[in-house]
C-alpha positions as CSV (number, residue, x, y, z in Angstrom):
1,X,0.0,0.0,0.0
2,X,1.3,3.5,-0.9
3,X,-0.2,6.4,0.9
4,X,0.5,10.0,-0.1
5,X,0.0,12.5,2.6
6,X,-1.6,15.9,2.2
7,X,-4.6,18.0,3.0
8,X,-7.9,17.7,1.1
9,X,-9.4,20.5,-0.8
10,X,-8.4,22.9,-3.6
11,X,-6.8,25.4,-1.2
12,X,-4.0,22.9,-0.6
13,X,-3.5,21.6,-4.1
14,X,0.2,22.1,-5.2
15,X,1.3,23.2,-1.7
16,X,4.4,21.8,-0.2
17,X,2.4,19.8,2.3
18,X,0.6,17.9,-0.6
19,X,3.6,16.5,-2.4
20,X,2.8,12.9,-1.1
21,X,-0.7,13.2,-2.6
22,X,0.8,14.4,-5.9
23,X,3.1,11.3,-6.0
24,X,0.1,8.9,-5.5
25,X,-2.0,10.7,-8.1
26,X,0.9,10.4,-10.6
27,X,1.3,6.7,-9.8
28,X,-2.5,6.2,-10.4
29,X,-2.1,8.1,-13.7
30,X,0.9,6.0,-14.8
31,X,-1.2,2.9,-14.2
32,X,-4.2,4.2,-16.2
33,X,-6.6,5.0,-13.4
34,X,-7.6,7.8,-11.0
35,X,-8.1,7.9,-7.3
36,X,-11.8,7.6,-6.2
37,X,-13.5,8.2,-3.0
38,X,-13.4,5.1,-0.6
39,X,-15.1,4.2,2.6
40,X,-11.8,4.6,4.5
41,X,-11.8,8.4,4.5
42,X,-9.5,8.4,1.4
43,X,-9.3,8.7,-2.3
44,X,-8.0,5.3,-3.4
45,X,-7.2,3.1,-6.4
46,X,-6.1,-0.5,-6.7
47,X,-3.5,-1.2,-9.4
48,X,-1.0,-3.8,-10.6
49,X,2.4,-2.3,-10.4
50,X,5.4,-4.4,-11.5
51,X,3.3,-7.5,-11.1
52,X,2.2,-6.6,-7.6
53,X,-1.2,-5.7,-6.4
54,X,-0.9,-2.2,-4.9
55,X,-3.4,0.1,-3.2
56,X,-2.8,3.8,-3.8
57,X,-4.4,6.2,-1.3
58,X,-4.6,9.9,-0.4
59,X,-6.3,10.4,3.0
60,X,-9.1,12.9,3.0
61,X,-8.6,13.7,6.6
62,X,-6.4,16.7,7.4
63,X,-2.7,15.9,7.7
64,X,-2.7,15.9,11.5
65,X,-5.4,13.1,11.4
66,X,-3.8,11.0,8.6
67,X,-3.6,8.0,11.0
68,X,-7.4,7.6,11.1
69,X,-7.6,7.0,7.4
70,X,-4.4,5.0,7.2
71,X,-5.5,2.6,10.0
72,X,-8.8,2.0,8.2
73,X,-7.0,1.3,4.9
74,X,-4.5,-1.0,6.6
75,X,-7.3,-3.0,8.2
76,X,-9.4,-3.2,5.1
77,X,-6.6,-4.4,2.9
78,X,-5.0,-6.7,5.4
79,X,-1.6,-5.1,5.6
80,X,0.1,-6.9,8.6
81,X,3.7,-6.2,7.8
82,X,4.4,-2.5,8.3
83,X,7.2,-2.7,5.6
84,X,4.4,-3.3,3.1
85,X,3.2,0.2,3.8
86,X,4.9,3.1,2.0
87,X,4.1,6.7,3.2
88,X,5.1,9.5,0.9
89,X,5.4,12.9,2.6
90,X,6.9,16.4,2.7
91,X,10.1,16.9,4.8
92,X,11.3,20.2,6.3
93,X,14.7,18.7,7.2
94,X,15.6,18.1,3.5
95,X,16.5,20.8,1.1
96,X,13.9,21.6,-1.6
97,X,13.9,18.9,-4.3
98,X,15.8,16.3,-2.3
99,X,14.4,12.8,-1.6
100,X,15.3,10.1,0.8
101,X,13.9,6.6,1.3
102,X,14.0,5.1,4.8
103,X,12.4,2.4,6.9
104,X,11.2,3.4,10.4
105,X,12.9,6.1,12.4
106,X,12.0,9.4,14.0
107,X,9.1,11.6,13.0
108,X,11.0,15.0,12.7
109,X,8.0,16.8,14.1
110,X,5.7,15.7,11.2
111,X,2.2,15.6,12.6
112,X,0.9,13.3,9.8
113,X,3.5,10.7,10.7
114,X,2.8,11.1,14.4
115,X,-0.9,10.4,13.8
116,X,0.0,7.3,11.7
117,X,2.3,6.0,14.4
118,X,-0.4,6.6,17.1
119,X,-3.0,4.6,15.1
120,X,-0.8,1.8,13.9
121,X,1.4,1.5,17.1
122,X,4.5,1.1,14.9
123,X,6.9,3.4,13.0
124,X,8.4,0.5,11.0
125,X,6.8,1.5,7.7
126,X,8.7,2.7,4.6
127,X,8.9,6.4,4.0
128,X,9.6,8.4,0.9
129,X,10.6,11.8,2.2
130,X,10.4,14.8,-0.1
131,X,12.4,17.9,0.8
132,X,10.6,21.2,1.0
133,X,13.3,23.1,2.9
134,X,13.2,24.9,6.1
135,X,11.3,28.2,6.6
136,X,13.2,31.3,7.8
137,X,12.0,30.6,11.4
138,X,10.7,27.5,13.3
139,X,7.4,29.4,14.0
140,X,6.8,29.7,10.2
141,X,6.8,25.9,9.7
142,X,3.1,25.5,9.2
143,X,2.8,28.5,6.9
144,X,5.8,27.3,4.9
145,X,4.3,23.9,4.1
146,X,0.8,25.1,3.5
147,X,1.8,27.9,1.1
148,X,2.4,27.5,-2.6
149,X,6.1,27.4,-3.4
150,X,7.9,29.9,-5.6
151,X,8.2,29.1,-9.3
152,X,11.9,28.0,-8.9
153,X,11.0,25.7,-5.9
154,X,8.0,24.4,-7.8
155,X,10.2,23.4,-10.7
156,X,12.4,21.4,-8.3
157,X,9.3,19.9,-6.6
158,X,7.8,18.8,-9.9
159,X,11.1,16.9,-10.6
160,X,11.2,15.3,-7.2
161,X,7.5,14.2,-7.5
162,X,8.5,12.2,-10.7
163,X,11.6,10.8,-8.9
164,X,9.5,9.8,-5.9
165,X,7.1,7.9,-8.1
166,X,10.0,6.1,-9.7
167,X,11.3,5.3,-6.2
168,X,7.9,3.9,-5.1
169,X,7.9,1.7,-8.2
170,X,11.3,0.4,-7.3
171,X,10.2,-0.2,-3.7
172,X,7.3,-2.3,-5.0
173,X,9.4,-4.3,-7.4
174,X,12.7,-4.7,-5.6
175,X,12.2,-3.5,-2.0
176,X,13.1,-0.6,0.2
177,X,16.8,-1.5,0.6
178,X,17.3,-1.4,-3.2
179,X,15.5,2.0,-3.4
180,X,17.6,3.4,-0.5
181,X,20.8,2.3,-2.2
182,X,19.7,4.0,-5.5
183,X,18.2,7.2,-4.2
184,X,19.9,8.0,-0.9
């Protein structure tokens, strides 16, 4: 299962916080489908990617409540091994346009990840972290991720969305370790 984090609604489309949702939408498009409303508080699609059955999802809860939707999706689709769950999200601690793949680890103050860990009782899922850079001050973190990026940053973010979709495809076909070796 691949879950792209973000906030629902037009106000947040193409914001830094919605990069995960952009990646999942791109993956659906690459597989000839679109995300559709599901019972699990998400937009979702089921695809075959590299010979594997994959659920793609974008929670329709706000970011800070992502765990509610992710927990429902995990239960419905019988995901028991947390390493079969890939969360794609924005990351303040990475420069704009950088990407890292990792399994488990700290939450770096990301409220969407905190919610997922609270609901799943584990942090052992795979993460595709997309750099959005740090704001000028720590107090501006929320505004920074919710705002639309500059044209220059958007160009970098469009590239990293493509690379993240490629990384997810590699995770599905060859595993997180191979993706970490290639992209980190």
